[in-house]
Each structure stands twice: as structure tokens, then as C-alpha cells.
N, C-alpha and C positions, 0 to 999 in steps of 0.2 A: 466387722474387722476391716481395717483399711491398711493398704501397703503404701507407705510414704517414702519418698527419696528426699532425705533432708541432709544438706551439706555433704552430698556424695555417698551417704550410707542409706541402706534400705531398712526400714522399720515396719514391723507388723504391729499395729496398734488396735486395741480392742475398744473401739468407739462406735457410737451410732452414726448413721450417715449424715445427720444434721448437726453433729457436734462441730463447733467452730474449730478450724485448724489451729488457732491459738492454743486451745486447751489440749489438743493432741500433742502439740509441740512441747508445751510446758509440763503438763501433768503426766503424759504417757511416755514421752521421749526424755524428758528431764532437762531440756534446754530452756533456761529461765531468763535469757537475755531479752527475749521478746516479751513486752509488757502488756498487761491489761490496763486500759485507760478508761474508755467510755462504754465499750460494748456495742456501739452503733456506728462504727467505722468513721467517726468524725475527728478524733484527736490524732491518730496516726502512731500512737505508742506501740501498736501491734504490727507495724509494717514489716513484711518479709518480701523476698523476691520469689515469684512463681514464674518459672520459665523466663526469668530476667525482668519481669514487670513488677514494680512496687505494688504490693497488694496488702490491704488491711485484713489481717488474718482473723480478727474477732468476728467478722461477718461472712467469712468464706468457709463453706462446709469442708470438712476433712475429706469427705467422699469425692468432692470435685477436684481435690489436689492429687488424687491417685494418678500415677503415670506422668506426673509433672516433676520438674526439678525445683525443689524448694531450697532457698538459701536464707539462713537466719544470720543475725549479727555474729554468732559464733563461727560462721562459715566464711566470713570475709577475709580475715587475715590468713595469709599463706605461710606455713612454717614459722609462725611467730612474727612475721614481718607485717606491720600495719599497712593498710591501704593508704593512698594519698589523702583520702577523705578523713580517715581516722587520725592520721598524723596532723592534718590541718585543724581538726577539732581540738587536739591537744595544744598546738601552737597558738591558737586563738582563744584559749581558755573558754571554750563554748559551754561545757557542762557546769551547771550550778548544782541543782539537786541530782541531775542526771537521769531522772526517770524517763523522760521522753527521748533521750538521746539515741538509743539503739534504733528506734523507729525513724528518727530524723536522719541518721546516718544512712539507713537503708534507702530512704526516699531520695536523698541527695546522690547516693551512688548510682541509682537508676537514672536520675536526671542527667548526670554527667556522662553516662553511657549513651544517652540519646542526644544530648546537646553538650558536647565537650567544652564549649565556651559560652555558658548561659549569660544572658543579660539580666539586669535587675528585674525587668519585666517577666522574663522566663522564670526566674526564681519565685517571684510573687505569685505567678499563675500556677506553677507546678508544685511548690513546696507548701502544702496546706496543713502540715503537722502543727499541733499546738504545743507551745512551750509555756508552762505556767510561770516559769521564772523570768520570761521575757528576754531571752538571750538572742533575739532575732538579728541584732546588729552583728554579733559575733558569728552567728550562723552564716550570714551573708558574706562576711569577710573570709570565713573558712571555705565557703564554696568557691569564691574567687581564687583563693590561694590554691586549692586543690585543682582547679581548672588550669592554673598556670604552672603546676608542678610538672 
């Protein structure tokens, strides 16, 4: 059993200590915005924030998340108002298939918290999420728009 604080709510989930946080979030809590992509923390589709740090939840044990603040894509918008990153995503037509986008938005949100005005080099170094549709130019434009919002 793990007690998880997700998007400001506490959940008791019946999972083993080695169960990836991703599965606790999706299968036990029912928040399906966080996606399974590769299972080896390479693609970033499963990115959530743990105590404000972008973390790939497919390789992070649920037991290690106890006592920490977890935020998923569902927890970003406040009272239905999109964040500046989410709005920039729409403005720049970033999503194609959309599968990677929740993880990408979470990674970018964390980047802008640490570096409010990232350079292209910062983006290249920090945003390592994989987009199979290849929307990287739109992602970069959206990051710069959100940084200037």
C-alpha cells in the first residue's frame, strides 16, 4: 500500500513497492493523461512533476513517491484556465497525434520554472522527450512563446 499526494489529493493505492508510479497513477488512481511510451525512461511520455522536478514515472517506484507532491498533466490547469505552456501549445499547433504531449508539456513547464527565458541550447539540453511526429520546431516556438507570455 502506498499513500500518494497527486494533484493536491491523497490516495491510498494498493501497489507493490516496486510498482512504477506511472501504473499507480493510471491504473489505481485513474488519471490517464500520463502516458506509457517506452518503459525505460527514455521517451518522456510518462513525465510528471515530483516535488517540482520533471520525473519519468515509468521507472520511478510508487513507494519512492510517498510523502512527495506529485503533479500530473491533469493538475496543471487551475480552475479550467490553461497554463501559459498549454496555451502556447495550442497557439503553435504543436500536437499531431498528441501521444507524447502531456509528458512534453510537463517537461517544458519544469524547464520554464528553472529557466524562465531558456535559450535554444537550454531547450536542446533539457527537453529530451521524443515526439514520433517530429513537431520539434513547433515545440521550440511554443516554449519561446510561453517564456515571453
